[in-house]
C-alpha positions as CSV (number, residue, x, y, z in Angstrom):
1,M,-163.5,108.5,-12.6
2,V,-163.6,105.1,-10.9
3,V,-163.6,104.6,-7.1
4,G,-162.8,101.3,-5.4
5,A,-163.2,100.4,-1.8
6,L,-161.6,97.5,0.0
7,K,-162.5,96.3,3.5
8,L,-160.3,93.8,5.2
9,T,-161.1,92.1,8.4
10,L,-158.0,90.7,10.1
11,H,-157.5,88.5,13.2
12,L,-154.7,88.9,15.7
13,P,-154.8,85.6,17.6
14,Y,-152.2,86.5,20.3
15,S,-153.0,90.1,21.0
16,Q,-153.2,90.8,24.7
17,G,-154.6,94.3,24.6
18,L,-155.5,97.4,22.6
19,K,-152.0,98.8,22.6
20,P,-150.4,95.8,20.7
21,K,-153.4,95.9,18.3
22,R,-152.9,99.6,17.6
23,K,-149.2,98.9,16.9
24,V,-150.2,96.4,14.2
25,V,-152.9,98.7,12.8
26,R,-150.4,101.6,12.5
27,A,-147.8,99.3,10.9
28,I,-150.2,98.0,8.3
29,A,-151.7,101.4,7.5
30,D,-148.4,103.2,7.3
31,R,-146.9,100.6,4.9
32,V,-150.0,100.5,2.7
33,R,-150.1,104.3,2.5
34,A,-146.4,104.5,1.6
35,R,-146.5,101.7,-1.0
36,F,-149.8,102.5,-2.7
37,N,-150.5,106.2,-1.9
38,T,-154.0,105.3,-0.8
39,A,-156.4,106.3,2.0
40,V,-156.4,103.8,4.9
41,S,-158.6,103.9,8.1
42,E,-159.7,101.6,10.9
43,V,-163.4,101.4,10.2
44,G,-164.7,99.0,12.9
45,S,-164.0,96.8,15.9
46,Q,-161.9,99.5,17.6
47,D,-162.6,98.1,21.1
48,L,-161.8,94.4,20.3
49,W,-158.3,93.2,21.0
50,Q,-158.0,90.5,18.3
51,R,-160.0,91.9,15.4
52,I,-159.0,94.7,13.0
53,E,-161.3,96.2,10.3
54,L,-159.5,98.3,7.8
55,G,-161.0,100.3,4.9
56,M,-158.9,101.4,1.9
57,V,-160.0,103.6,-1.0
58,V,-158.4,103.9,-4.5
59,C,-159.5,106.1,-7.4
60,G,-158.3,106.0,-11.0
61,P,-159.3,106.4,-14.6
62,E,-160.3,102.8,-15.4
63,V,-162.1,100.0,-13.6
64,G,-159.3,97.5,-14.4
65,H,-156.6,99.7,-12.9
66,V,-158.6,100.2,-9.7
67,E,-159.3,96.5,-9.4
68,R,-155.7,95.6,-9.9
69,Q,-154.7,98.2,-7.2
70,L,-157.1,96.7,-4.7
71,E,-155.9,93.2,-5.4
72,A,-152.3,94.3,-5.0
73,I,-153.2,96.0,-1.6
74,G,-154.9,92.8,-0.4
75,R,-151.9,90.7,-1.4
76,F,-149.5,93.1,0.2
77,V,-151.3,93.1,3.5
78,E,-151.4,89.3,3.4
79,Q,-147.6,89.2,2.7
80,L,-146.9,91.4,5.7
81,M,-148.0,88.5,7.9
82,L,-148.8,90.8,10.8
83,A,-152.4,89.5,11.0
84,E,-154.5,86.9,9.3
85,I,-157.1,88.1,6.8
86,V,-160.4,86.4,7.6
87,D,-162.7,88.5,5.4
88,R,-162.3,90.7,2.3
89,R,-164.9,92.8,0.7
90,Q,-164.4,94.9,-2.4
91,Q,-166.6,97.3,-4.4
92,V,-165.8,99.4,-7.5
93,M,-168.0,102.2,-8.7
94,N,-167.8,104.1,-12.0
95,L,-169.0,107.6,-11.2
96,K,-169.7,108.4,-14.9
97,E,-172.7,106.0,-14.6
98,M,-174.2,107.6,-11.4
99,P,-177.6,109.1,-12.3
100,W,-177.6,111.4,-9.3
101,L,-174.7,113.5,-10.7
102,P,-175.6,116.7,-12.5
103,A,-175.1,116.8,-16.2
104,G,-171.6,118.0,-17.2
105,Y,-170.1,116.9,-13.9
C-alpha cells in the first residue's frame, strides 16, 4: 500500500474575515472530495483571514498512481481559481518498506 500526502498553502488576497474564508475552504474541500474521493482537512492557519492550509491524503497500490492523483488534485484546486496556491508540499510513502511494521502485515 502506498500513501501520499499533499499540503497546499493558499492565499485569499481580498478576504475580509473568517466567514468568507470558511466559505472558500468548504467549496474547495467539497469539490476535491467529490471529484477525487479523498480526505481533505484544513490543517493550519485557521485564525488567519487570508491564508488557507489544506491537507489531502490518497492511498493506492502503486507509487505512480498516487503521485498522479496528487498532481491532479493540485491542478484541480488551481483551476478552481478560488485562491492562489503559494506553496505545495507532497510526500509519498510505500508502507511495504516501513521497518517498524510487523512481519506479515
